[in-house]
N, C-alpha and C positions, 0 to 999 in steps of 0.2 A: 502495500501497500504506499508507503514511504517514497518507494524508490518511483513508483508510477507518479506518484504527484510531484518527486525532483525533476522529474525527466519531462512532462508536459511543462512544469512551471518556466524551465530553460528554453524547450522548444516554442513555446507562446512568448516570450519574450523575445531571442534571436528569429524568430520570422515578423517581429513588431519592428525589427533594425536595431534594438537594442546592441550595444557593442557584447563583445565574447565573455571578457571578464566583468563586466559588470551584470552580463545575464548569469553567470556563473553565480557570483557573488549574493546578487540578491534573492537567487531562487533559493540556496543555501541557507540564509539569514530567515528567509519566508517558513522552509521545511520546518527551522530549530524551533524558531516562534510558533507554527502552529504544535509540532508536536510537545514542548514543555515542559520538555527532560530534561532537556542541556541549559544552564545558567549564560545568561547571553557573555555575561562580561567574560567567557571561555573565548569569544571569537575573536575579537584582537590578537588575544592569546597566539591563534590558530593561524590569524591574518599573519602575523611577523614569525611565528612560526617556522611557515613555509619560505622564509628567507634568509633567516639563520643554520647555514649550507656556505660552509670555506670554499666548495667548487664556484658556486655563484658569483662569486667576485670578478672570476673571469671574464664574465659576461660583458660590464659593462668597458672592461679596457680592450676585448675583441672588437667590439663595436666603434670604441674610440680609435684604434689602429685604422680601421678602414674608412673612417673620417676624416683623416688626419693624411689617409693618403690620397682621398678625393679631393680635399681643400687643397694641401701642397703640389700637386698636379704628378702625383707618381705616378696614379691609375693611367692618365695620359700616357706617359713614357712607358709604361709596360704596354698600354694598346697599341704605339709605333712601335715596337719590336715586334709584337705579335703580328702585325702589319705588314711588317719586310721578311716573319719566317714563313708565315700559312699563308699569306694573300693573295698568291701566284695561283695557289689551288684552286679548283673550280668552285665556285662559292663565295668567291673573293671575302667580303667584309663581313658576308655570314660566318666563314671560317673563323675569321677574326675574332668576333666578336666570340664562338665555343670557347676559342682556348683563353681569350683572357678571363671570362668567366669562370675556368679552371682555375687557373692562377688565382685571381681575385678570392676564390673558396679558399682556396689555399692562405689565406691574410686575414679575414675578418673574422667568418666562422658565420655570416646571417647571410643569409640568400636575399632576400629584399637591399640590403645595403650593398650586395652585388649589381643585382639588377640592379638600382639605383646606379651605381657609379658607373659600373660598364656601358648600360644605356643611355647614360646622359650622354657620352662620348660618342656611343656607336650610330644609335637609332636616327639621330637626326642627319649624321653621314647617310646613311645607308638610305634614306626616304629620298636626300636628295639627287643619291642616284641612277634612283630611278627603280630601287627595290620593291617590291608588292610590301604597302604598308601592313596589311592582316600579318604576311610571312614574317617581314622583319619581328615584328612585337612577340610573335606567338615562337620565334627562335629565342628571344631573349628570356620572356618566360621560362619556359621550358629550360632552359639553362641555368637560370636562377635555384631549380632545383639541385644542382649542384653544391649552394650554399652548404643545407644540411648535412651533407654525404660525405666531402670532402674536407678533412680536417685541415684548421681546428672549427669544429662544429656546437653552435650553442646549444642545440637538440640534444647531443653528443654529452654533452656538461651537464644538465640538466637531467639524462637519464640515469648517467652516471650518480647525481647526489640524491637521487631519489632510490636508487638498489642500492650502493655501494660497488658496484661494480668499478675498476679501474677506468678512469677517464682515457689515459693510454693507450691502454688495449682497444675502448672503444674508438680515438679517433685511429689506430693503426686499422681497422677492420673495415673505414672507408675510404683507403688509399686506391684499393684496386682495382674496387667496384667503380668508383667515382669517375677513372681513368677509363674504365671499360664503356660507361657512360656517355664521357664525352666524346669517346673517338668513334663510341654509334652514331651521335647525335651528327657527328662531319660528315658519316658515310650517307644519314638519310639528307642532310644539307647540299652533298654533293650530286642525290639524284633529283632533288625538288632543284638543284642549278641549271641543270641540266632543261626542266619544263618549263622554266619559267624563263630562263633566255641571260642570268645573269654572266656576266665576264667576270673573269678573275683580273684583279690586279697586276700592274707591271711586275716581272720581276726583280728585283733589285741589286743590284752590284755588289757584290765580296765588298767592297768600302762602305756600300749605305745600309749593310747587313752589322757589319761591326759597330759605325759609328752607334748606331738604335740599341747595338747589346750595350756597349762602354755605357748608355745613357741610363739602363734598363738594369746592370747587373745588381746594383745593391740591393733593388726592390724584389728583383728575382731569386735572391737568397733568403729573402726573409722564411719563406716558407719550409725552406731547409731548418734556419735559426731557429724556430718555433717546435716545428717535431723532433729536431736534432736534441735539442739539449733537452726534452721529456725523455727521449729514450735514454740519453746517456746519465739521467739523474741530475744535470746541474741545476736545473729548477725545475718544479712542480707544472700541471696543466695550467693552476691557479696563476702561478708567476709569469708563466710564458705571457700571459695577455695583460702581462703589466710590460715586458721586456722588447715584446712586441708594439706595443704603444710607445715606452720609451728609442725605440729603433725608427719608429717611423715619423717621431718627432725629431729626432736627432739629422737623421737623411732630408728631413725636408728642409729644416729651418739653416743646418751648418753646412750641408752637402750641394743640397741644389739649391738652396735659398731660396726658394718655392712661397714659402707660406708664411704669409704677415699676420701680424696680428689681430687683425678683426676677420683674417680668414679664420684663426686656431677658437678664438673665440663662440664663433658661428658653429666649428666645431664640436668646442666643448660644450655648446649650446645643443647640437642637434643628440651630440651623445646621453648628454642628460633626459631627454624628454624620451625618445630612445627604448634607454635601460628602464628611465618612469614606467612605459606601458608593456617591458616586457616583466618587470618584477609585481606588477599590479596583479600581468596573465598570472603568474604564479604564485603568487599570494592567496586572489580567488578560485583558484582550481587544486588548490592546498583544502581550502576551505570544503569545496567540491567534493572532492577524491575523499576528504577526512569523512561525510555522511556514505559514501559509498562503501567502503570502508566498514565503518560502524554497521551499517546494514548488511555487510556482508556479503558484499555483491562481486566480490574475486572466487570467493567460495562458490558463490552460485555459478558462475560463468564455472568456473571448474566445473561443478557438477554438470551442465550443461552441453560442455565441448564432450570430458568422457560419456555420458550418456548417447551423444550424437556416433560417437565412433572415436574406435581408439587408435586409427591411422594417422601419424605423424601428418605426411603428404596435406591429407585433408584438412588435418587441424590449420596446416598452412596457408592454405585457401583459403579458408574461413577466416583465420585474422585479417590478410592480405584485403579479404574483402571488406571487412567491419572497417579495415583502419580507411579503406579508397571512399567509403561511402561517411563515415568520418571526419576527411578531411575537407568532402564537399563542403559539411557544415562549420566547422571550426577549425580553427588556425591550429597551425603547427602548435607551439608551443602548448595553448593550453589542454590539447588533445594529448598532447606527452603526456604533462602532470595528473591529469584524470586519469586517462587507459594505463598508460606504465603500470601503476598498482594493480591493475586489476587483470591486465595479460601478462604481468611476468610470472606470474602463482601458476599460468596457463601452461608458461613455457617449462617450466620447474615441473610440474606435473609430468606432462610430456619426453622429461629427459631431454629436452635439447639442450644444447652448451648453448648460456647464460651469454657469451658476446655476440654470437651466432645467432640467438633468438632476436636481441637488443638491434644487431643490423640489420634485421625485415621489419623491424618493427619502426625506425628513424628513416628505413629508406623509404618504407612506405608513407610513409607519414611526409616525407618530403613531397611525392606527388599534391598531396592537399594545398600547395602553394602553386599549383598551375590551375586545379580544375576548379571551376567558377561552382556555385555564385561568390564564394570566398575567395579561391586562390589571390594571395596575398601578390604574390611575383606575375601573376597574369594583370594585376592593377598596378600595381606599379611600371610596369613595361607600357602599357597602353595608357598610362598618365603622361607619362614623357611621350610616346609617340603622337598623342592627343587621337586614339584608333579606338573607335565603340571597340565594346569586347565583341560583338558577333562576327565579326569583321575578324579577327581570328581563329575560329572555331573550324573555319575549313582546312587550317594546318597542324592544329595541336590533335589529332586524333594518332599523327603517326610518330611524331613524338614521342608521345604518351603510350602508345604500344610498344615504344622502345624500350624506355624507361622499364616500362611493369616489367617487359618481359626479361630485361638484367636481372632486375630485383626477384622473379622468379626461379631466375638463373639460379643466383647466389642462393633462395630459398633448398635448393633441391642442390646445389652443389658446395656446400659449405666452406670449404678450404679458400675458396675466392674471398669468402671475409674473415677466417679463421686463422689462416698463415700464418701471416703478419704477428697478429698477437700472441699465438700462443709461441712463435720463433721467440717474439721479444719478451715472454713473460717464461721461459726455459732457461733463460740465459743466466 
């Protein structure tokens, strides 16, 4: 009864246009007040208790890293180098966008921030060159899914803070699948380019390629610094966020001399706003998830799953279908905070490797950033390109099918996600 009321309230608020964080918080508070069994003074404790996790300290610093890279023009240098590197491949600037998104995903940890940074540079260029607006926008939105997959990933940090899994191991689980998805998107783009008549860029000379590499090399090594520092034990995943932010600040101010005080202030302001939104979502989701746990919803899910089937393969498909459906109406982070405590016991009951199951959950949730009506990456890309969402629908299915297909491959061939974490933890 309580669960039914909670879900009905939440669904009603969502469909009336209330933001997800407020919908979760309000529905949770109303249910607790209706029950009358829990003192209301416990709610602020639960609200702030959801933030009392050391790992979450990394979130604002990775967001700040992306903002500084964007404000300081570092992302532009990366895009110029990538354009020299792969722009001559059929697909031209579209291929450049994918590779640039792969690199930025290894820096900021946020798919929305990556889509904004790369899309702000690439979308106007592609549209001005005559690229189909819907195609260009759909491409950037789908590439945004690489943000939660390729480390560092804010979604993985949240998953690790909830379950206690090693964040370094979670990061490693996304490297190979993220690269495969990126290469797969390049192949789909190659095929689309032939149909749309997209011409490649002029092949650069060796001198031009070298100059662009020299300008971008210090930014290119940042993902290596982040992952390498974590794996070698020089710093933790949380401290890696601070290192990344300081590195990007020093790079922009002292090396490139491209970050003004005004731009830095705007980057700090944007970071504060975005981080506040993330933390509000985590806090509200914590209360919502607490009610689910209190009503023994995780146990109910385990009983339902085990009652339906004993097949691990079917369970994987059911979990993926559930998360794909959830991703259509709930953003990635709140979905992770609410449903990870619910689904993790299911994975444990069926004997899944915790890192493998985490990879399946995080990767599938990343697709929710693309699928309407909530798709954050799609909204960001459409906003930059000033393109109606409906104009992208023609091009989304091919990329979505590719991404979901590769996630299914990871689900049924675990070493793609678990080889690197297991090798690292065995050392």
